[in-house]
C-alpha positions in Angstrom: 134.1 7.6 26.5 136.8 5.1 25.6 137.8 4.6 29.2 134.2 3.9 30.2 133.8 1.4 27.4 137.0 -0.4 28.4 135.8 -0.5 32.0 132.4 -2.0 31.2 133.4 -5.7 31.1 135.4 -5.6 34.3 132.6 -3.6 35.9 129.9 -6.2 34.8 132.1 -9.1 36.1 132.6 -7.4 39.4 129.0 -6.5 39.6 127.9 -10.2 38.9 130.3 -11.4 41.7 129.0 -8.8 44.1 125.4 -9.7 43.3 126.1 -13.4 43.9 127.8 -12.8 47.2 125.1 -10.3 48.2 122.4 -12.9 47.6 124.4 -15.5 49.7 125.1 -13.1 52.6 121.5 -11.7 52.6 120.1 -15.2 53.0 122.2 -15.8 56.1 120.8 -12.6 57.8 118.1 -13.5 60.3 117.4 -15.5 63.4 118.5 -18.9 62.0 122.2 -19.7 62.5 123.2 -19.9 58.8 126.5 -19.4 57.1 127.4 -18.6 53.5 128.8 -22.1 53.0 125.5 -23.6 54.3 123.7 -21.6 51.7 125.9 -22.7 48.9 125.8 -26.4 50.0 122.0 -26.3 50.2 121.6 -24.8 46.8 124.1 -27.2 45.2 122.3 -30.1 46.8 118.9 -29.0 45.3 120.7 -28.7 42.0 121.9 -32.3 42.2 125.4 -31.7 43.4 126.4 -33.6 46.5 124.8 -33.6 50.0 124.6 -30.4 52.1 124.6 -32.3 55.5 122.5 -29.6 57.1 119.3 -30.0 59.1 115.9 -30.1 57.3 114.9 -26.9 59.1 117.8 -25.0 57.7 117.3 -26.5 54.3 113.6 -25.3 54.4 114.6 -21.8 55.6 117.1 -21.4 52.7 115.3 -23.1 49.8 111.6 -22.4 50.6 111.8 -19.1 52.3 114.8 -16.9 51.9 116.3 -17.9 48.6 113.1 -17.3 46.5 112.5 -14.1 48.4 116.0 -12.8 47.8 116.0 -13.8 44.2 112.6 -12.1 43.7 114.1 -9.0 45.3 117.0 -9.0 42.9 114.7 -9.5 39.9 112.4 -6.7 41.0 115.3 -4.4 41.5 116.7 -5.3 38.1 113.4 -5.0 36.3 112.3 -1.7 37.8 115.6 -0.1 37.3 115.6 -1.3 33.7 112.1 0.1 33.1 113.2 3.4 34.7 116.1 3.8 32.3 113.9 3.0 29.3 111.2 5.4 30.4 113.7 8.2 31.0 115.0 7.8 27.5 111.7 7.4 25.7 110.1 10.4 27.4 113.3 12.4 27.5 112.6 13.1 31.2 115.2 12.4 33.8 112.5 12.2 36.5 110.4 9.5 34.7 110.0 6.1 36.4 108.1 2.9 35.6 105.0 4.1 37.4 104.6 7.2 35.3 102.0 5.4 33.2 99.6 4.8 36.1 100.6 1.1 36.3 101.1 1.1 40.1 97.8 2.7 40.9 96.0 0.5 38.4 97.5 -2.6 40.0 96.5 -1.3 43.4 92.9 -0.9 42.3 92.9 -4.4 40.8 94.3 -5.9 44.0 91.7 -4.2 46.3 88.8 -5.3 43.9 89.9 -8.9 44.5 90.9 -8.7 48.2 88.2 -6.3 49.5 85.2 -6.6 47.2 85.8 -10.3 46.4 85.5 -9.8 42.6 86.7 -12.9 40.9 87.1 -14.6 44.3 88.1 -18.2 43.9 89.3 -17.6 40.3 91.6 -14.6 40.6 94.3 -14.2 43.2 95.4 -10.8 44.5 98.4 -10.9 42.2 96.3 -11.7 39.2 93.9 -8.9 40.0 96.8 -6.5 40.4 98.2 -7.6 37.0 94.9 -7.1 35.2 94.5 -3.7 36.9 97.9 -2.6 35.8 97.4 -3.6 32.2 93.9 -2.0 32.2 95.4 1.2 33.5 98.2 1.2 30.9 95.7 0.7 28.1 93.5 3.6 29.4 96.5 5.9 29.7 97.7 5.1 26.2 94.2 5.7 24.8 94.0 9.0 26.6 97.5 10.0 25.2 96.5 9.0 21.7 93.2 10.9 22.0 95.2 14.0 23.0 97.4 13.8 19.9 100.3 11.5 21.1 103.7 12.8 22.0 105.8 12.3 25.1 104.3 15.2 27.0 100.8 13.8 26.4 101.8 10.4 27.6 103.1 11.9 30.9 100.0 14.0 31.4 97.7 11.0 30.6 99.8 9.0 33.1 99.2 11.6 35.8 95.5 11.5 35.2 95.4 7.7 35.3 97.4 7.6 38.5 95.0 10.1 40.2 91.9 8.2 39.0 93.0 4.8 40.1 94.5 6.1 43.4 91.1 7.7 44.2 89.3 4.4 43.3 91.6 2.4 45.5 91.2 4.8 48.5 87.4 4.8 48.0 87.2 1.0 48.0 89.4 0.6 51.1 87.6 3.4 53.1 84.1 2.2 52.2 84.4 -1.6 52.2 87.6 -2.9 54.0 87.7 -3.8 57.7 90.8 -3.1 59.9 92.6 -6.4 59.1 92.0 -6.0 55.3 93.1 -2.4 55.4 96.4 -3.3 57.1 97.1 -6.2 54.7 96.3 -4.0 51.6 98.4 -1.1 53.0 101.4 -3.5 53.5 101.1 -4.8 50.0 100.6 -1.3 48.5 104.0 -0.2 50.0 105.8 -3.2 48.5 106.2 -6.6 50.2 108.3 -9.6 49.3 107.1 -11.7 52.2 105.0 -14.1 50.2 107.6 -14.8 47.5 107.7 -18.3 46.1 109.4 -20.1 43.3 106.4 -19.5 40.9 106.9 -15.7 41.4 110.6 -16.1 40.8 110.1 -18.1 37.6 107.4 -15.8 36.2 109.1 -12.5 37.0 112.5 -13.8 36.0 111.3 -15.0 32.6 109.5 -11.7 31.9 112.5 -9.6 33.0 115.0 -11.7 31.0 113.0 -11.4 27.8 112.7 -7.6 28.5 116.4 -7.2 29.0 117.2 -9.0 25.7 114.7 -6.9 23.7 115.8 -3.6 25.3 119.5 -4.4 24.5 118.5 -5.2 20.9 117.1 -1.7 20.7 119.9 0.1 22.6 121.0 2.0 19.5 117.4 3.3 19.0 117.3 4.3 22.6 120.5 6.3 22.1 118.7 8.1 19.2 115.6 8.8 21.3 117.7 10.8 23.8 118.2 13.5 21.0 114.4 13.7 20.3 111.9 12.1 18.0 112.9 14.1 14.9 116.6 13.3 15.3 115.8 9.6 15.8 113.7 9.6 12.7 116.5 11.2 10.8 118.8 8.4 11.9 116.4 5.8 10.4 114.6 4.8 13.6 110.9 3.9 13.3 110.0 6.2 16.1 106.3 5.4 16.5 106.5 1.6 16.5 109.7 1.3 18.5 108.4 3.7 21.1 105.1 1.8 21.3 106.9 -1.6 21.6 109.2 -0.4 24.4 106.3 1.3 26.2 104.3 -1.9 26.1 107.3 -3.9 27.1 108.1 -1.8 30.1 104.4 -1.8 31.1 104.3 -5.6 31.1 107.5 -5.9 33.1 106.3 -3.4 35.6 102.8 -4.9 35.8 104.3 -8.4 36.4 106.7 -7.2 39.1 104.0 -5.1 40.9 101.6 -8.0 40.8 104.2 -10.1 42.6 105.7 -7.6 45.0 103.5 -4.5 45.2 104.5 -1.0 44.4 108.2 -0.4 45.2 108.9 3.2 44.5 112.1 5.2 43.6 114.0 2.2 42.3 113.3 3.0 38.7 113.8 6.7 39.3 117.1 6.9 41.1 119.2 3.8 40.0 119.4 4.6 36.3 121.1 7.9 37.3 123.6 5.9 39.4 124.4 3.7 36.5 124.8 6.7 34.2 127.3 8.1 36.6 129.3 4.8 36.4 129.2 4.1 32.6 127.8 7.1 30.8 124.6 7.4 28.8 125.1 4.9 26.0 122.4 2.3 26.4 124.5 -0.7 25.4 126.5 0.0 28.6 123.8 1.6 30.6 121.2 -1.1 30.5 123.2 -4.1 31.8 124.8 -1.8 34.5 121.4 -0.6 35.6 120.1 -4.1 35.9 123.1 -5.2 38.1 122.9 -2.0 40.2 119.1 -2.5 40.7 119.5 -6.1 41.6 122.2 -5.5 44.2 120.4 -2.6 45.7 117.1 -4.5 46.2 118.7 -7.5 47.7 120.1 -5.4 50.5 117.0 -3.3 50.9 115.0 -6.4 51.4 117.5 -7.7 54.0 117.2 -4.4 55.9 113.4 -4.4 55.6 113.0 -7.9 57.2 115.6 -7.6 59.9 116.1 -4.1 61.2 113.0 -4.2 63.3 112.8 -7.9 64.0 110.4 -9.6 64.6 108.4 -6.9 62.9 108.9 -6.6 59.2 108.5 -3.3 57.3 107.5 -2.9 53.6 110.4 -2.7 51.2 108.8 0.4 49.7 109.3 2.3 52.9 113.0 1.6 52.8 113.4 2.5 49.2 111.5 5.8 49.8 113.8 6.6 52.8 116.8 6.1 50.6 115.3 7.4 47.4 114.0 10.8 48.6 117.5 12.1 49.5 118.9 10.7 46.3 116.0 12.3 44.4 116.8 15.7 46.0 120.5 15.3 44.9 119.3 14.6 41.3 117.2 17.8 41.3 120.2 19.8 42.7 122.5 18.4 40.0 119.9 19.3 37.3 119.7 22.8 38.7 123.5 23.2 38.6 123.8 21.9 35.0 121.4 24.4 33.6 
């Protein structure tokens, strides 16, 4: 325990350096002839430091296309991994993830209502529709869980019911109303896509995730108590009901914001918290910042693979995370079996 605590600061410093270098290298990957020094000079120029002396085409590729996309990938990885760690602690379930509350399926329904049926057309964008759908799904799931008596098991069951309901609605709308082009576009978004990332998405998602990280760190001691059960947490002076509700709402808002910007990216919140626990242990003061860094680095490289491995064809990032996540998920299940 002491050894892991002493290694935390060096680990976070190394992780921050790795994340910065990963972003820079990921931006250079692609058909344009870019170097890491080009990326840094372009970024510094836009921040008001010197002149990059690169062509306007390269400047546009870095600043308008690849940098916001790569930053959004890092933010999505960090936010989803953080929410996964919180959900696994609150629900005392190592297989919980940010989408256990039906948020992803609700966002999908909201997106197809706007994109396919045209509800709110001209007023609501696809991302806005997805956000409202995610929030509505979360509220419905929490009402179902409260009506069933509350408790972590009731929340999970209500989440399963909400997921099935909104998945069915999404499938019905797509099958009955979408044409071939709409179906392809919706399917690409449903599997997770960062292709349309812009600076507005980066600012919105970055702000929400930053606030979420700070609040979760403030409640890290309470999260440690939750891992021993609600009764034990209450004995330790934790306001179980209100803190759990606050953190559930917070994770729901973070997830809804990220899904509205990038679609449903699975397995990040399920697998990466376990990787972080392996590195620094289960204490949330160490676990949460480590999870954020691991998630950010992971998603930067997943996005780089998704947009380059089958050039010029791009594949959804959710496909890549699933291909990596399923074997990792199988390993988690195997380890759980061995520890029993």
